[in-house]
C-alpha positions in Angstrom: 0.0 0.0 0.0 1.5 3.4 -1.0 1.5 6.6 1.1 -1.5 8.1 -0.7 -3.6 5.0 -0.1 -2.7 5.0 3.6 -3.5 8.7 3.9 -6.9 8.0 2.3 -7.6 5.1 4.7 -6.5 7.0 7.8 -8.5 10.1 7.0 -11.6 8.0 6.2 -11.3 6.0 9.4 -10.8 9.2 11.5 -13.9 10.8 9.9 -16.0 7.7 10.5 -14.8 7.5 14.1 -15.6 11.1 14.9 -18.9 11.0 13.0 -18.6 14.4 11.5 -16.3 16.6 9.5 -16.1 20.2 10.7 -15.2 21.9 7.5 -13.4 21.5 4.2 -10.6 23.6 5.7 -10.1 21.2 8.7 -10.3 18.2 6.3 -7.5 19.7 4.2 -5.4 20.5 7.2 -5.8 16.9 8.4 -4.9 15.6 5.0 -1.8 17.8 4.8 -0.6 16.6 8.2 -1.2 13.0 7.3 0.8 13.3 4.0 3.8 14.4 6.1 3.8 11.2 8.1 5.8 8.0 7.2 4.0 4.9 6.1 4.8 3.3 9.5 3.2 6.2 11.4 0.1 6.0 9.2 -0.2 2.3 9.7 0.1 2.8 13.4 -2.7 5.4 13.4 -4.9 3.2 11.2 -4.3 0.3 13.7 -5.2 2.5 16.7 -8.3 3.9 15.1 -9.7 0.4 14.2 
């Protein structure tokens, strides 16, 4: 799984877990942050959010 796919999965998981998305601006900020993380960090977040 590449970094973009991991970012997509993590952001989807976090949004589902919180049950809402505050705004497009906050979504973009979250995506920008996630894109800066390594694959291992993203996998860890995905594991913790499951």
